[in-house]
C-alpha positions as CSV (number, residue, x, y, z in Angstrom):
1,X,19.9,102.2,-12.4
2,X,23.0,102.7,-10.4
3,X,26.0,100.6,-11.3
4,X,28.3,99.5,-8.5
5,X,31.8,98.2,-8.7
6,X,33.6,96.2,-6.0
7,X,37.4,96.4,-5.8
8,X,39.5,94.0,-3.7
9,X,43.3,94.3,-3.5
10,X,46.2,94.2,-1.0
11,X,49.3,96.3,-0.5
12,X,52.4,95.0,1.4
13,X,55.0,97.4,2.8
14,X,58.2,95.9,4.4
15,X,59.1,97.3,7.8
16,X,62.6,98.4,8.9
17,X,64.5,95.9,10.9
18,X,64.5,98.3,13.9
19,X,60.7,98.1,14.2
20,X,59.4,95.4,16.5
21,X,56.1,93.7,16.2
22,X,55.0,95.0,19.5
23,X,55.6,98.6,18.4
24,X,53.9,98.1,15.0
25,X,50.8,96.5,16.5
26,X,50.6,99.3,19.2
27,X,50.6,101.9,16.4
28,X,47.7,100.1,14.7
29,X,45.7,100.0,17.9
30,X,46.2,103.7,18.5
31,X,43.2,104.8,16.5
32,X,43.7,108.6,16.9
33,X,47.3,108.3,15.5
34,X,46.1,106.2,12.6
35,X,43.4,108.7,11.8
36,X,45.7,111.7,12.1
37,X,48.3,110.1,9.9
38,X,45.8,110.2,7.0
39,X,46.5,113.4,5.1
40,X,42.8,113.7,4.0
41,X,41.4,113.8,7.5
42,X,41.2,117.3,9.1
43,X,39.3,116.4,12.3
44,X,37.7,113.5,14.0
45,X,35.9,112.6,17.2
46,X,34.3,109.6,18.8
47,X,30.6,109.1,18.2
48,X,27.8,106.6,18.9
49,X,27.2,103.8,16.4
50,X,24.4,104.5,13.8
51,X,21.1,102.7,14.1
52,X,21.8,100.9,10.9
53,X,25.1,99.4,12.1
54,X,25.4,95.5,11.8
55,X,25.3,93.5,15.0
56,X,29.0,92.6,14.9
57,X,30.0,96.3,14.4
58,X,27.6,97.9,16.9
59,X,29.9,97.3,19.8
60,X,33.0,98.5,18.0
61,X,34.6,101.9,18.5
62,X,33.0,104.5,16.2
63,X,34.4,107.8,15.0
64,X,33.0,110.7,12.9
65,X,35.7,111.9,10.5
66,X,35.8,114.9,8.2
67,X,38.0,114.8,5.0
68,X,39.1,117.6,2.7
69,X,38.5,116.4,-0.9
70,X,39.6,117.9,-4.2
71,X,37.0,117.2,-6.8
72,X,38.5,119.2,-9.6
73,X,41.6,121.4,-9.9
74,X,40.8,124.4,-7.7
75,X,37.5,122.9,-6.5
76,X,37.7,121.6,-2.9
77,X,35.2,120.5,-0.4
78,X,34.7,118.7,2.9
79,X,33.0,115.3,3.5
80,X,31.9,113.9,6.9
81,X,31.3,110.3,7.4
82,X,31.4,107.6,10.1
83,X,33.7,104.6,10.6
84,X,34.2,101.8,13.1
85,X,37.5,100.5,14.4
86,X,38.0,97.0,15.7
87,X,41.3,95.7,17.3
88,X,42.7,92.2,16.6
89,X,45.7,90.7,18.3
90,X,48.0,91.6,15.5
91,X,45.7,93.7,13.2
92,X,43.2,96.5,13.0
93,X,39.9,96.3,11.1
94,X,38.0,99.4,9.9
95,X,34.8,99.9,8.0
96,X,34.1,103.3,6.5
97,X,30.6,104.5,5.6
98,X,31.2,107.4,3.2
99,X,28.6,109.5,1.3
100,X,27.3,108.4,-2.1
101,X,27.1,104.8,-1.0
102,X,30.9,104.4,-0.7
103,X,32.0,101.6,1.7
104,X,35.6,100.7,2.4
105,X,36.5,97.7,4.5
106,X,40.2,97.6,5.5
107,X,42.4,95.3,7.5
108,X,45.8,96.4,8.6
109,X,47.9,93.5,9.9
110,X,51.6,92.9,10.9
111,X,53.0,89.7,9.3
112,X,56.4,88.1,8.9
113,X,59.0,87.1,11.5
114,X,61.3,88.8,13.9
115,X,64.9,87.7,14.4
116,X,65.0,84.3,16.1
117,X,61.5,83.3,15.0
118,X,60.5,80.8,12.4
119,X,59.9,82.0,8.9
120,X,56.3,82.7,8.1
121,X,54.6,80.5,5.6
122,X,53.4,82.6,2.6
123,X,49.8,81.9,1.5
124,X,49.1,80.6,-2.0
125,X,48.4,83.2,-4.6
126,X,50.0,86.0,-2.7
127,X,53.5,85.8,-4.3
128,X,52.7,88.9,-6.5
129,X,52.3,91.1,-3.4
130,X,56.0,91.3,-2.7
131,X,55.9,89.7,0.7
132,X,59.5,89.6,2.1
133,X,60.9,86.2,3.1
134,X,62.6,87.6,6.2
135,X,61.5,90.4,8.5
136,X,58.2,92.1,9.4
137,X,55.8,93.7,6.9
138,X,52.6,95.8,7.0
139,X,49.8,94.4,5.0
140,X,46.7,96.3,4.0
141,X,43.7,94.4,2.6
142,X,41.1,96.7,1.0
143,X,37.6,95.8,0.0
144,X,35.9,98.8,-1.6
145,X,32.4,99.2,-3.1
146,X,31.6,102.4,-5.0
147,X,29.7,103.9,-7.9
148,X,31.3,102.7,-11.1
149,X,31.7,106.3,-12.3
150,X,33.5,107.3,-9.0
151,X,35.6,104.3,-8.6
152,X,38.6,105.6,-10.5
153,X,38.6,108.9,-8.7
154,X,38.0,107.4,-5.2
155,X,40.7,104.7,-5.7
156,X,43.3,107.2,-6.9
157,X,42.6,109.5,-4.0
158,X,42.7,106.6,-1.5
159,X,45.9,105.2,-2.9
160,X,47.6,108.5,-2.7
161,X,46.5,109.1,0.9
162,X,47.3,105.6,1.9
163,X,50.8,105.7,0.6
164,X,51.5,108.8,2.7
165,X,49.8,107.1,5.7
166,X,51.9,104.0,5.3
167,X,55.1,106.0,5.1
168,X,54.3,108.0,8.1
169,X,53.2,104.9,10.0
170,X,56.6,103.2,9.3
171,X,58.6,106.2,10.3
172,X,56.6,106.8,13.4
173,X,56.9,103.2,14.5
174,X,60.6,103.3,13.9
175,X,61.0,106.4,16.0
176,X,58.8,105.0,18.7
177,X,60.9,101.8,18.9
178,X,64.1,103.8,19.0
179,X,62.7,105.9,21.9
180,X,61.8,102.7,23.7
181,X,65.4,101.4,23.3
182,X,66.8,104.6,24.6
183,X,64.5,104.7,27.6
184,X,65.4,101.1,28.4
185,X,69.1,101.9,28.1
186,X,68.8,104.9,30.4
187,X,66.8,102.9,32.9
188,X,69.4,100.1,32.9
189,X,72.2,102.7,33.3
190,X,70.5,104.2,36.3
191,X,70.1,100.8,37.9
192,X,73.7,99.8,37.3
193,X,75.2,103.2,38.2
194,X,76.8,103.8,34.8
195,X,74.7,106.7,33.7
196,X,76.7,109.8,32.7
197,X,74.7,112.3,34.8
198,X,73.4,110.1,37.7
199,X,76.7,108.1,37.9
200,X,78.8,111.2,38.3
201,X,76.5,112.6,40.9
202,X,76.4,109.4,42.9
203,X,80.2,108.9,42.6
204,X,80.9,112.4,43.7
205,X,78.6,112.2,46.8
206,X,80.1,108.9,47.7
207,X,83.6,110.1,47.3
208,X,82.9,113.1,49.5
209,X,82.3,110.8,52.5
210,X,85.7,109.1,52.1
211,X,89.1,110.3,53.5
212,X,92.4,109.2,51.8
213,X,95.2,108.4,54.3
214,X,98.4,106.5,54.0
215,X,99.2,103.5,56.3
216,X,101.9,105.6,58.0
217,X,99.4,108.3,59.0
218,X,97.0,105.6,60.2
219,X,99.6,104.1,62.5
220,X,100.6,107.5,63.9
221,X,97.0,108.3,64.5
222,X,96.4,105.1,66.4
223,X,99.6,105.7,68.5
224,X,98.4,109.2,69.4
225,X,95.2,107.7,70.8
226,X,97.3,105.5,73.1
227,X,95.5,102.3,72.2
228,X,97.2,99.4,74.0
229,X,94.7,96.7,73.0
230,X,96.7,95.4,70.1
231,X,99.9,93.6,71.3
232,X,101.5,94.0,67.9
233,X,101.7,97.8,68.2
234,X,105.1,98.7,69.6
235,X,106.3,101.9,71.3
236,X,107.6,104.8,69.1
237,X,111.2,104.3,70.3
238,X,111.2,100.6,69.1
239,X,110.0,101.5,65.6
240,X,112.9,101.8,63.1
241,X,113.1,103.9,60.0
242,X,113.1,100.7,57.9
243,X,109.7,99.7,59.2
244,X,108.3,103.1,58.4
245,X,109.8,103.0,54.9
246,X,108.1,99.6,54.3
247,X,104.8,100.9,55.5
248,X,104.9,103.8,53.1
249,X,105.7,101.7,50.0
250,X,102.1,100.4,49.7
251,X,99.4,102.4,47.9
252,X,97.2,104.8,49.9
253,X,94.1,103.3,51.3
254,X,90.5,104.6,51.5
255,X,88.9,104.8,54.9
256,X,85.3,105.4,55.5
257,X,85.4,106.9,59.1
258,X,84.5,110.6,58.6
259,X,84.9,112.2,62.0
260,X,88.1,110.6,63.3
261,X,90.1,110.2,60.1
262,X,93.2,112.2,59.3
263,X,93.6,114.2,56.1
264,X,96.3,113.3,53.6
265,X,99.7,114.5,54.7
266,X,102.8,115.3,52.7
267,X,106.2,113.4,53.1
268,X,107.7,116.4,54.9
269,X,104.9,116.5,57.4
270,X,105.1,112.8,58.0
271,X,108.8,112.9,58.7
272,X,108.4,115.9,61.1
273,X,105.6,114.1,63.0
274,X,107.7,111.0,63.1
275,X,110.7,112.8,64.7
276,X,108.3,114.5,67.1
277,X,106.7,111.2,68.1
278,X,110.2,109.6,68.5
279,X,111.4,112.5,70.8
280,X,108.2,112.3,72.9
281,X,108.6,108.6,73.2
282,X,112.2,108.8,74.3
283,X,111.3,111.4,77.0
284,X,108.4,109.3,78.1
285,X,110.6,106.2,78.3
286,X,113.3,108.0,80.4
287,X,110.7,109.2,82.8
288,X,109.5,105.6,83.3
289,X,113.0,104.4,84.3
290,X,112.9,103.8,88.1
291,X,116.1,103.9,90.3
292,X,117.3,100.5,91.2
293,X,116.3,99.4,94.8
294,X,119.2,99.1,97.3
295,X,119.9,95.6,98.4
296,X,118.2,94.5,101.6
297,X,120.6,93.2,104.2
298,X,119.5,90.1,105.9
299,X,119.7,90.1,109.7
């Protein structure tokens, strides 16, 4: 006569404040990551459900797993078994069918509240689990049926492996959430143009298309083209040194015309160009002076 023992217990692990519920649930729904985080598993692969699977588990996702087990000090072996995985909105259910009639039903769930959410109501009789009053936590509900002579060994082995799995799960979820925050920051920086790398590149290319000129140079350039459309533009001879001094007191302006814009000139060059333009304007004005017509005598 084989004696069986059923063990039901729960383990609660608080999650760091940096881990969001979305990231934690995504980790639970990543079956391969959950399996690989278990230190006992050495390999796994998807498989078909066994013919003896219950109706509600037949359409779940099945895996064949291989564990490395230490029976006695220095005596190790490998055990292969099948397990089904079923995703819930905020949890993961697993059912392991191990050799020697060992069955383990587990439910991994994310409970608690995130900042800004209402505090979760704690169920009666669960105060001894150490559920935090604020923040998220990982809850593991275990329902194990095993041979009474193997219960102590199996439970000790599972608890040791599950502690490592939970620690790795928490750290991995924390790193995944930090990576998501960094990616969102980089994406927002690129869109706003404040990224260190892309922002410098964009700013440099934009600045290469601009020419810095002073208002004095712009006025001389417009006079050299002989534009007479603006009635406010006076001849070079009528412009005083005082007006030029006022035009140079303002800060330099940035112009966007690439082909026709003038480069930035020094004060000495501006004064030389000013004198040259004044001289040319005086000569041009003297050439335009016509001799007075002689009076016409009336008959």
